[in-house]
All heavy atoms as an XYZ file, in Angstrom:
720
protein
N    -150.553    -49.276     33.603
C    -150.835    -50.199     34.687
C    -149.520    -50.668     35.297
O    -148.582    -51.018     34.598
C    -151.633    -51.376     34.158
C    -152.018    -52.356     35.203
S    -153.203    -53.519     34.524
C    -153.087    -54.794     35.720
N    -149.475    -50.652     36.612
C    -148.280    -51.098     37.314
C    -148.150    -52.611     37.208
O    -149.136    -53.335     37.067
C    -148.345    -50.694     38.783
N    -146.918    -53.080     37.273
C    -146.699    -54.518     37.200
C    -147.189    -55.185     38.481
O    -147.314    -54.548     39.529
C    -145.217    -54.810     37.002
O    -144.490    -54.414     38.141
N    -147.466    -56.469     38.391
C    -147.936    -57.205     39.559
C    -146.864    -57.235     40.646
O    -147.167    -57.222     41.832
C    -148.334    -58.618     39.166
C    -149.590    -58.669     38.348
C    -150.006    -60.093     38.058
C    -151.272    -60.092     37.230
N    -151.768    -61.453     36.984
N    -145.618    -57.259     40.211
C    -144.521    -57.277     41.177
C    -144.500    -55.987     41.996
O    -144.260    -56.009     43.206
C    -143.181    -57.457     40.459
N    -144.772    -54.861     41.352
C    -144.778    -53.568     42.039
C    -145.921    -53.500     43.052
O    -145.760    -53.004     44.165
C    -144.926    -52.456     41.008
C    -144.813    -51.077     41.571
C    -143.445    -50.790     42.075
C    -142.708    -49.957     41.076
N    -141.421    -49.493     41.570
N    -147.064    -54.046     42.662
C    -148.222    -54.058     43.565
C    -147.954    -54.958     44.768
O    -148.242    -54.603     45.912
C    -149.491    -54.500     42.809
C    -149.842    -53.461     41.745
C    -150.648    -54.713     43.763
C    -150.926    -53.900     40.790
N    -147.360    -56.123     44.526
C    -147.034    -57.042     45.621
C    -145.981    -56.448     46.547
O    -146.044    -56.617     47.760
C    -146.565    -58.387     45.068
C    -147.661    -59.196     44.424
C    -148.827    -59.471     45.357
O    -148.588    -59.843     46.529
O    -149.967    -59.310     44.918
N    -145.014    -55.750     45.985
C    -143.990    -55.105     46.801
C    -144.612    -54.048     47.707
O    -144.245    -53.920     48.876
C    -142.935    -54.459     45.901
C    -141.803    -53.818     46.662
C    -140.750    -53.262     45.737
C    -139.599    -52.681     46.518
N    -138.580    -52.111     45.652
N    -145.578    -53.322     47.167
C    -146.267    -52.310     47.951
C    -147.037    -52.949     49.105
O    -147.054    -52.427     50.216
C    -147.215    -51.526     47.039
C    -147.784    -50.302     47.660
C    -146.777    -49.195     47.817
O    -145.636    -49.295     47.392
N    -147.187    -48.135     48.451
N    -147.637    -54.111     48.864
C    -148.361    -54.820     49.919
C    -147.409    -55.307     51.008
O    -147.712    -55.233     52.198
C    -149.126    -56.002     49.334
C    -150.331    -55.608     48.514
C    -151.011    -56.829     47.929
C    -152.154    -56.451     47.014
N    -152.757    -57.641     46.385
N    -146.238    -55.823     50.592
C    -145.241    -56.264     51.572
C    -144.774    -55.090     52.430
O    -144.628    -55.226     53.652
C    -144.031    -56.877     50.861
C    -144.202    -58.301     50.440
C    -142.875    -58.955     50.092
N    -142.034    -58.161     49.213
C    -142.028    -58.222     47.884
N    -142.851    -59.045     47.266
N    -141.210    -57.473     47.177
N    -144.544    -53.949     51.795
C    -144.096    -52.779     52.543
C    -145.173    -52.302     53.512
O    -144.866    -51.864     54.629
C    -143.706    -51.654     51.585
C    -142.415    -51.947     50.860
O    -141.703    -52.890     51.199
N    -142.117    -51.158     49.852
N    -146.436    -52.402     53.110
C    -147.530    -52.002     53.998
C    -147.584    -52.909     55.224
O    -147.823    -52.436     56.348
C    -148.849    -52.038     53.244
N    -147.364    -54.203     55.013
C    -147.332    -55.131     56.158
C    -146.156    -54.813     57.075
O    -146.273    -54.894     58.303
C    -147.249    -56.577     55.673
C    -148.548    -57.110     55.105
C    -148.528    -58.614     54.946
N    -147.475    -59.080     54.060
C    -147.605    -59.300     52.759
N    -148.766    -59.091     52.183
N    -146.594    -59.727     52.031
N    -145.022    -54.436     56.493
C    -143.840    -54.088     57.276
C    -144.085    -52.831     58.111
O    -143.690    -52.760     59.278
C    -142.645    -53.886     56.342
C    -141.258    -53.979     56.938
C    -141.019    -55.357     57.536
C    -140.211    -53.687     55.885
N    -144.747    -51.858     57.520
C    -145.080    -50.628     58.248
C    -145.982    -50.961     59.428
O    -145.773    -50.470     60.542
C    -145.755    -49.609     57.300
C    -146.390    -48.483     58.086
C    -144.754    -49.065     56.311
N    -146.974    -51.812     59.192
C    -147.897    -52.187     60.249
C    -147.188    -52.965     61.359
O    -147.462    -52.767     62.542
C    -149.033    -53.015     59.659
C    -150.156    -53.289     60.617
C    -151.286    -54.042     59.939
O    -151.131    -54.572     58.849
N    -152.422    -54.098     60.591
N    -146.248    -53.815     60.985
C    -145.525    -54.638     61.949
C    -144.690    -53.787     62.901
O    -144.653    -54.041     64.107
C    -144.624    -55.622     61.188
C    -143.770    -56.495     62.067
C    -142.907    -57.415     61.234
C    -141.956    -58.226     62.089
N    -141.077    -59.073     61.267
N    -144.023    -52.770     62.367
C    -143.110    -51.960     63.165
C    -143.727    -50.660     63.678
O    -143.038    -49.854     64.306
C    -141.862    -51.616     62.349
C    -140.907    -52.775     62.208
C    -140.875    -53.540     61.058
C    -140.024    -53.109     63.226
C    -140.011    -54.601     60.908
C    -139.149    -54.166     63.101
C    -139.149    -54.904     61.934
O    -138.280    -55.959     61.802
N    -145.005    -50.430     63.457
C    -145.630    -49.153     63.828
C    -145.513    -48.879     65.325
O    -145.117    -47.776     65.732
C    -147.087    -49.140     63.397
N    -145.855    -49.863     66.139
C    -145.823    -49.664     67.595
C    -144.394    -49.441     68.086
O    -144.145    -48.566     68.926
C    -146.447    -50.876     68.289
C    -146.657    -50.697     69.768
C    -147.611    -49.554     70.094
O    -148.593    -49.366     69.354
O    -147.358    -48.849     71.094
N    -143.457    -50.203     67.554
C    -142.062    -50.068     67.970
C    -141.504    -48.703     67.563
O    -140.791    -48.054     68.334
C    -141.227    -51.189     67.355
C    -139.821    -51.256     67.890
C    -139.128    -52.518     67.453
C    -137.788    -52.633     68.148
N    -137.130    -53.893     67.858
N    -141.838    -48.251     66.357
C    -141.384    -46.941     65.890
C    -141.932    -45.834     66.781
O    -141.225    -44.898     67.142
C    -141.819    -46.697     64.447
C    -141.123    -47.550     63.432
C    -141.543    -47.191     62.035
N    -141.025    -45.908     61.638
C    -139.798    -45.714     61.162
N    -138.982    -46.719     61.025
N    -139.393    -44.517     60.839
N    -143.201    -45.954     67.153
C    -143.832    -44.947     68.007
C    -143.136    -44.887     69.370
O    -142.842    -43.809     69.889
C    -145.312    -45.275     68.180
C    -146.069    -44.264     68.981
C    -147.527    -44.642     69.091
C    -148.255    -43.656     69.977
N    -149.632    -44.061     70.221
N    -142.845    -46.059     69.917
C    -142.190    -46.133     71.226
C    -140.787    -45.528     71.173
O    -140.391    -44.760     72.047
C    -142.119    -47.586     71.681
C    -141.433    -47.785     73.005
C    -141.260    -49.257     73.336
O    -141.574    -50.112     72.513
N    -140.756    -49.548     74.520
N    -140.018    -45.860     70.132
C    -138.660    -45.336     70.009
C    -138.651    -43.827     69.798
O    -137.761    -43.124     70.296
C    -137.926    -46.033     68.865
C    -137.579    -47.504     69.094
C    -137.004    -48.112     67.834
C    -136.604    -47.648     70.254
N    -139.633    -43.310     69.076
C    -139.720    -41.864     68.873
C    -140.017    -41.144     70.178
O    -139.468    -40.078     70.451
C    -140.801    -41.527     67.843
C    -140.357    -41.732     66.426
C    -141.426    -41.277     65.463
C    -141.009    -41.506     64.043
N    -142.039    -41.063     63.083
N    -140.905    -41.725     70.996
C    -141.231    -41.119     72.291
C    -140.019    -41.097     73.210
O    -139.812    -40.135     73.957
C    -142.387    -41.857     72.946
C    -143.723    -41.616     72.280
C    -144.827    -42.477     72.854
O    -144.545    -43.318     73.742
O    -145.974    -42.312     72.399
N    -139.211    -42.165     73.161
C    -138.005    -42.246     73.998
C    -136.879    -41.372     73.446
O    -135.953    -41.035     74.166
C    -137.525    -43.692     74.084
C    -138.485    -44.615     74.808
C    -138.083    -46.070     74.702
O    -137.028    -46.364     74.096
O    -138.830    -46.921     75.215
N    -136.939    -41.063     72.161
C    -135.876    -40.280     71.534
C    -134.658    -41.118     71.192
O    -133.551    -40.585     71.062
N    -134.839    -42.415     71.045
C    -133.738    -43.329     70.727
C    -133.555    -43.393     69.207
O    -134.024    -44.304     68.536
C    -134.046    -44.708     71.305
C    -132.850    -45.640     71.255
O    -131.793    -45.202     70.749
O    -132.965    -46.784     71.720
N    -132.855    -42.414     68.659
C    -132.717    -42.288     67.214
C    -131.797    -43.357     66.629
O    -131.987    -43.772     65.489
C    -132.228    -40.905     66.829
C    -133.048    -39.825     67.457
C    -132.627    -38.888     68.352
C    -134.446    -39.580     67.286
N    -133.659    -38.081     68.743
C    -134.793    -38.488     68.096
C    -135.444    -40.195     66.539
C    -136.088    -37.987     68.168
C    -136.733    -39.692     66.609
C    -137.040    -38.602     67.411
N    -130.842    -43.835     67.403
C    -129.938    -44.878     66.913
C    -130.700    -46.188     66.681
O    -130.491    -46.867     65.668
C    -128.802    -45.096     67.904
N    -131.576    -46.532     67.617
C    -132.373    -47.749     67.466
C    -133.389    -47.585     66.333
O    -133.711    -48.542     65.630
C    -133.090    -48.072     68.773
N    -133.856    -46.369     66.153
C    -134.803    -46.100     65.071
C    -134.122    -46.270     63.713
O    -134.726    -46.776     62.771
C    -135.361    -44.688     65.218
C    -136.639    -44.345     64.488
C    -137.775    -45.234     64.950
C    -136.992    -42.892     64.693
N    -132.860    -45.886     63.636
C    -132.099    -46.057     62.392
C    -131.831    -47.530     62.083
O    -131.622    -47.885     60.930
C    -130.761    -45.317     62.466
C    -130.928    -43.827     62.280
O    -131.986    -43.420     61.769
O    -130.004    -43.072     62.634
N    -131.830    -48.360     63.127
C    -131.539    -49.780     62.931
C    -132.732    -50.542     62.349
O    -132.561    -51.652     61.844
C    -131.127    -50.409     64.254
N    -133.926    -49.945     62.403
C    -135.112    -50.605     61.846
C    -135.026    -50.602     60.320
O    -134.322    -49.787     59.726
C    -136.378    -49.869     62.291
C    -136.706    -49.909     63.769
C    -137.968    -49.101     64.045
C    -136.887    -51.317     64.267
N    -135.744    -51.504     59.670
C    -135.740    -51.517     58.196
C    -136.265    -50.204     57.625
O    -137.188    -49.603     58.171
C    -136.691    -52.661     57.847
C    -136.828    -53.471     59.074
C    -136.554    -52.577     60.222
N    -135.668    -49.762     56.530
C    -136.088    -48.497     55.926
C    -137.535    -48.533     55.476
O    -138.258    -47.554     55.575
C    -135.212    -48.171     54.722
C    -133.877    -47.642     55.098
C    -133.165    -47.150     53.878
N    -131.916    -46.527     54.275
C    -131.215    -45.775     53.491
N    -131.596    -45.544     52.259
N    -130.097    -45.228     53.918
N    -137.964    -49.668     54.935
C    -139.324    -49.753     54.418
C    -140.375    -49.854     55.513
O    -141.564    -49.931     55.222
C    -139.456    -50.942     53.463
C    -138.778    -50.672     52.145
O    -138.645    -49.525     51.722
N    -138.336    -51.718     51.490
N    -139.955    -49.828     56.776
C    -140.929    -49.830     57.857
C    -141.418    -48.417     58.161
O    -142.310    -48.238     58.989
C    -140.333    -50.457     59.119
O    -139.303    -49.652     59.639
N    -140.873    -47.433     57.480
C    -141.324    -46.056     57.653
C    -142.564    -45.813     56.793
O    -142.570    -46.110     55.598
C    -140.216    -45.090     57.235
O    -140.706    -43.773     57.234
N    -143.613    -45.239     57.374
C    -144.833    -45.006     56.587
C    -144.637    -43.985     55.470
O    -145.411    -43.945     54.518
C    -145.846    -44.519     57.618
C    -145.096    -44.192     58.832
C    -143.786    -44.890     58.778
N    -143.607    -43.185     55.560
C    -143.335    -42.188     54.533
C    -142.970    -42.832     53.210
O    -143.204    -42.249     52.151
C    -142.173    -41.284     54.988
O    -142.457    -40.801     56.290
C    -141.998    -40.122     54.054
N    -142.438    -44.021     53.242
C    -141.982    -44.681     52.020
C    -143.094    -45.391     51.256
O    -142.871    -45.893     50.156
C    -140.862    -45.659     52.349
C    -139.600    -44.938     52.792
C    -138.529    -45.888     53.226
N    -138.000    -46.685     52.144
C    -136.870    -46.441     51.505
N    -136.170    -45.372     51.807
N    -136.447    -47.245     50.559
N    -144.291    -45.427     51.833
C    -145.421    -46.039     51.129
C    -145.918    -45.108     50.037
O    -145.901    -43.886     50.191
C    -146.572    -46.326     52.093
C    -146.442    -47.533     52.981
C    -147.678    -47.657     53.858
C    -146.248    -48.787     52.174
N    -146.388    -45.677     48.969
C    -146.940    -44.909     47.859
C    -148.392    -45.333     47.687
O    -148.705    -46.523     47.686
C    -146.145    -45.217     46.583
C    -146.599    -44.516     45.345
C    -146.098    -43.091     45.345
N    -146.713    -42.339     44.274
C    -146.027    -41.703     43.348
N    -144.721    -41.727     43.354
N    -146.660    -41.011     42.427
N    -149.276    -44.361     47.542
C    -150.679    -44.689     47.340
C    -150.880    -45.132     45.898
O    -150.592    -44.398     44.963
C    -151.537    -43.460     47.642
C    -153.008    -43.747     47.661
C    -153.825    -42.530     48.031
N    -153.490    -42.025     49.346
C    -152.845    -40.863     49.559
N    -152.481    -40.107     48.576
N    -152.582    -40.477     50.778
N    -151.358    -46.356     45.711
C    -151.594    -46.888     44.381
C    -153.076    -47.201     44.209
O    -153.779    -47.483     45.177
C    -150.803    -48.187     44.169
C    -149.286    -48.116     44.228
C    -148.701    -49.508     44.097
C    -148.734    -47.215     43.160
N    -153.532    -47.168     42.957
C    -154.903    -47.549     42.643
C    -155.079    -49.030     42.988
O    -154.252    -49.868     42.629
C    -155.192    -47.297     41.170
S    -156.806    -47.870     40.632
N    -156.166    -49.346     43.670
C    -156.415    -50.727     44.079
C    -156.746    -51.629     42.895
O    -156.547    -52.837     42.957
C    -157.557    -50.767     45.090
N    -157.228    -51.048     41.797
C    -157.628    -51.849     40.642
C    -156.514    -52.000     39.617
O    -156.291    -53.078     39.085
C    -158.859    -51.226     39.982
C    -160.083    -51.080     40.877
C    -161.183    -50.342     40.141
C    -160.556    -52.431     41.343
N    -155.833    -50.901     39.315
C    -154.850    -50.923     38.233
C    -153.418    -50.775     38.699
O    -152.498    -51.082     37.958
C    -155.134    -49.796     37.226
O    -155.022    -48.539     37.900
C    -156.504    -49.941     36.616
N    -153.210    -50.252     39.919
C    -151.859    -50.027     40.400
C    -151.282    -48.693     39.953
O    -150.108    -48.428     40.164
N    -152.096    -47.846     39.345
C    -151.623    -46.538     38.876
C    -151.194    -45.688     40.075
O    -151.939    -45.556     41.043
C    -152.752    -45.850     38.108
C    -152.377    -44.507     37.534
C    -153.568    -43.894     36.799
N    -153.341    -42.496     36.502
C    -152.668    -42.066     35.443
N    -152.190    -42.932     34.575
N    -152.485    -40.779     35.239
N    -149.989    -45.080     40.014
C    -149.487    -44.349     41.162
C    -149.949    -42.894     41.254
O    -149.802    -42.273     42.295
C    -147.974    -44.405     40.982
C    -147.784    -44.496     39.522
C    -148.950    -45.269     38.996
N    -150.474    -42.344     40.181
C    -150.836    -40.929     40.203
C    -152.330    -40.746     40.048
O    -153.011    -41.528     39.387
C    -150.120    -40.186     39.076
C    -148.635    -40.172     39.277
C    -147.949    -39.654     38.046
N    -146.515    -39.768     38.196
C    -145.707    -38.735     38.333
N    -146.182    -37.523     38.327
N    -144.422    -38.930     38.458
N    -152.828    -39.672     40.624
C    -154.243    -39.351     40.506
C    -155.137    -40.327     41.240
O    -156.182    -40.713     40.729
N    -154.750    -40.710     42.452
C    -155.517    -41.680     43.231
C    -156.320    -40.935     44.295
O    -155.773    -40.145     45.061
C    -154.589    -42.716     43.899
C    -155.372    -43.677     44.765
C    -153.806    -43.465     42.848
N    -157.627    -41.181     44.331
C    -158.497    -40.571     45.322
C    -158.420    -41.367     46.613
O    -158.602    -42.586     46.617
C    -159.945    -40.554     44.824
C    -160.202    -39.484     43.790
C    -159.907    -39.693     42.450
C    -160.723    -38.254     44.168
C    -160.128    -38.709     41.507
C    -160.952    -37.264     43.230
C    -160.656    -37.492     41.906
O    -160.872    -36.518     40.972
N    -158.154    -40.677     47.718
C    -158.000    -41.352     49.005
C    -159.277    -42.053     49.442
O    -159.239    -43.157     49.971
C    -157.622    -40.343     50.085
C    -156.222    -39.834     49.963
C    -155.919    -38.896     51.097
N    -154.604    -38.294     50.895
C    -154.041    -37.472     51.743
N    -154.669    -37.140     52.847
N    -152.858    -36.975     51.496
N    -160.399    -41.392     49.237
C    -161.665    -41.930     49.721
C    -162.008    -43.271     49.072
O    -162.524    -44.179     49.727
C    -162.783    -40.935     49.451
C    -164.125    -41.352     49.988
C    -165.168    -40.274     49.808
C    -166.486    -40.695     50.386
N    -167.492    -39.637     50.266
N    -161.723    -43.409     47.790
C    -162.088    -44.608     47.061
C    -160.916    -45.558     46.826
O    -161.116    -46.705     46.446
C    -162.697    -44.237     45.709
C    -163.916    -43.373     45.818
C    -163.855    -42.032     45.517
C    -165.119    -43.914     46.227
C    -164.980    -41.234     45.619
C    -166.242    -43.128     46.329
C    -166.175    -41.772     46.024
N    -159.685    -45.083     47.003
C    -158.473    -45.868     46.760
C    -158.369    -46.332     45.310
O    -157.827    -47.402     45.029
C    -158.404    -47.079     47.705
C    -158.243    -46.699     49.158
C    -156.927    -46.019     49.433
O    -155.892    -46.475     48.986
N    -156.956    -44.915     50.157
N    -158.937    -45.555     44.397
C    -158.828    -45.863     42.973
C    -158.415    -44.604     42.219
O    -158.607    -43.489     42.699
C    -160.140    -46.430     42.387
C    -161.314    -45.496     42.615
C    -160.448    -47.798     42.959
C    -162.591    -45.958     41.967
N    -157.866    -44.807     41.035
C    -157.379    -43.675     40.248
C    -158.543    -42.899     39.645
O    -159.674    -43.384     39.554
C    -156.458    -44.164     39.134
O    -157.189    -44.911     38.196
N    -158.252    -41.699     39.200
C    -159.271    -40.821     38.635
C    -159.917    -41.443     37.399
O    -161.110    -41.271     37.150
C    -158.660    -39.470     38.288
C    -157.551    -39.567     37.272
C    -156.867    -38.246     37.001
N    -155.733    -38.409     36.128
C    -155.794    -38.518     34.811
N    -156.958    -38.470     34.197
N    -154.706    -38.664     34.092
N    -159.135    -42.197     36.643
C    -159.641    -42.806     35.416
C    -160.644    -43.911     35.749
O    -161.733    -43.982     35.172
C    -158.471    -43.352     34.582
C    -157.548    -42.198     34.197
C    -158.963    -44.097     33.364
C    -156.198    -42.619     33.692
N    -160.277    -44.764     36.694
C    -161.181    -45.844     37.091
C    -162.409    -45.287     37.807
O    -163.512    -45.820     37.665
C    -160.459    -46.845     37.988
C    -159.362    -47.619     37.285
S    -159.882    -48.426     35.761
C    -161.132    -49.533     36.336
N    -162.234    -44.206     38.567
C    -163.362    -43.579     39.242
C    -164.381    -43.093     38.217
O    -165.584    -43.316     38.364
C    -162.883    -42.413     40.103
C    -163.973    -41.659     40.852
C    -164.484    -42.512     42.004
C    -163.464    -40.341     41.364
N    -163.898    -42.465     37.166
C    -164.790    -41.966     36.118
C    -165.511    -43.116     35.417
O    -166.725    -43.067     35.205
C    -163.992    -41.153     35.106
C    -164.839    -40.535     34.029
C    -163.986    -39.651     33.124
N    -164.799    -38.909     32.206
C    -165.203    -39.358     31.017
N    -164.860    -40.564     30.615
N    -165.952    -38.613     30.226
N    -164.761    -44.154     35.069
C    -165.371    -45.309     34.399
C    -166.424    -45.977     35.269
O    -167.515    -46.329     34.800
C    -164.313    -46.335     34.006
C    -163.425    -45.875     32.867
O    -163.812    -44.898     32.178
O    -162.366    -46.485     32.672
N    -166.108    -46.164     36.545
C    -167.046    -46.822     37.449
C    -168.277    -45.954     37.709
O    -169.393    -46.460     37.817
C    -166.353    -47.175     38.754
C    -165.319    -48.281     38.614
S    -164.441    -48.619     40.128
C    -165.707    -49.428     41.076
N    -168.074    -44.634     37.802
C    -169.196    -43.728     38.029
C    -170.133    -43.725     36.822
O    -171.360    -43.733     36.976
C    -168.689    -42.329     38.318
N    -169.566    -43.724     35.619
C    -170.398    -43.737     34.418
C    -171.153    -45.049     34.269
O    -172.254    -45.082     33.709
C    -169.540    -43.474     33.177
C    -168.998    -42.045     33.048
C    -168.094    -41.933     31.832
C    -170.123    -41.039     32.948
N    -170.583    -46.141     34.773
C    -171.264    -47.447     34.733
C    -172.266    -47.617     35.872
O    -172.973    -48.613     35.931
C    -170.236    -48.581     34.797
C    -169.383    -48.664     33.549
O    -169.804    -48.108     32.504
O    -168.302    -49.283     33.606
N    -172.284    -46.647     36.800
C    -173.218    -46.712     37.922
C    -172.775    -47.627     39.030
O    -173.596    -48.118     39.800
N    -171.474    -47.875     39.153
C    -170.972    -48.799     40.171
C    -170.662    -48.117     41.503
O    -170.411    -48.796     42.497
C    -169.710    -49.504     39.652
C    -169.926    -50.366     38.410
C    -168.597    -50.921     37.918
C    -170.892    -51.494     38.704
N    -170.673    -46.783     41.517
C    -170.410    -46.049     42.751
C    -171.723    -45.394     43.188
O    -172.226    -44.504     42.504
C    -169.300    -45.000     42.553
C    -168.015    -45.692     42.115
C    -169.076    -44.209     43.834
C    -166.878    -44.775     41.815
N    -172.294    -45.835     44.316
C    -173.583    -45.311     44.750
C    -173.531    -43.806     45.028
O    -172.602    -43.305     45.648
C    -173.869    -46.068     46.045
C    -172.967    -47.235     46.028
C    -171.784    -46.854     45.209
N    -174.535    -43.100     44.529
C    -174.650    -41.677     44.798
C    -173.838    -40.793     43.883
O    -173.925    -39.573     43.974
N    -173.036    -41.366     43.007
C    -172.220    -40.557     42.118
C    -172.800    -40.623     40.715
O    -173.086    -41.699     40.208
C    -170.766    -41.049     42.098
C    -169.849    -40.146     41.295
S    -168.133    -40.647     41.411
C    -167.713    -39.962     42.990
N    -172.994    -39.443     40.134
C    -173.504    -39.391     38.780
C    -172.825    -38.257     38.040
O    -172.248    -37.350     38.650
C    -175.017    -39.224     38.756
C    -175.524    -37.971     39.437
C    -177.012    -37.931     39.420
C    -177.508    -36.700     40.143
N    -178.950    -36.620     40.178
N    -172.901    -38.274     36.764
C    -172.284    -37.263     35.911
C    -173.007    -35.929     36.125
O    -174.232    -35.872     36.136
C    -172.366    -37.692     34.459
C    -171.636    -36.771     33.520
C    -171.672    -37.308     32.100
C    -171.015    -36.313     31.166
N    -171.101    -36.752     29.790
N    -172.230    -34.897     36.257
C    -172.803    -33.568     36.471
C    -173.397    -33.043     35.163
O    -172.838    -33.258     34.091
C    -171.737    -32.602     36.978
N    -174.510    -32.352     35.290
C    -175.098    -31.679     34.128
C    -175.851    -30.462     34.630
O    -176.572    -30.529     35.615
C    -176.035    -32.613     33.373
O    -177.095    -33.011     34.201
N    -175.625    -29.346     33.959
C    -176.323    -28.109     34.349
C    -176.593    -27.252     33.164
O    -176.218    -27.501     32.081
C    -175.556    -27.326     35.417
C    -174.173    -26.954     35.021
C    -173.786    -25.824     34.359
C    -172.967    -27.689     35.249
N    -172.443    -25.813     34.174
C    -171.895    -26.942     34.703
C    -172.681    -28.904     35.865
C    -170.590    -27.373     34.750
C    -171.379    -29.323     35.894
C    -170.354    -28.555     35.347
């Protein structure tokens, strides 16, 4: 499980990306690379990491559910995800 500080840092970076998104888009269209370099590094969407919304686990996260594979399995077995059930054949 990721530390709370790591999860909060990720949230701050996401807000920063959202704040500078329009400005970054405008500077890219103009081709003003010097001004783009002057923006904060963490305002780039490439620097965001997808984390599990429940545990903060950085690997094995499903985009559709925003949770890790482990939590997805646990929640599916408990019946918390509608329409998902254990396969049997």
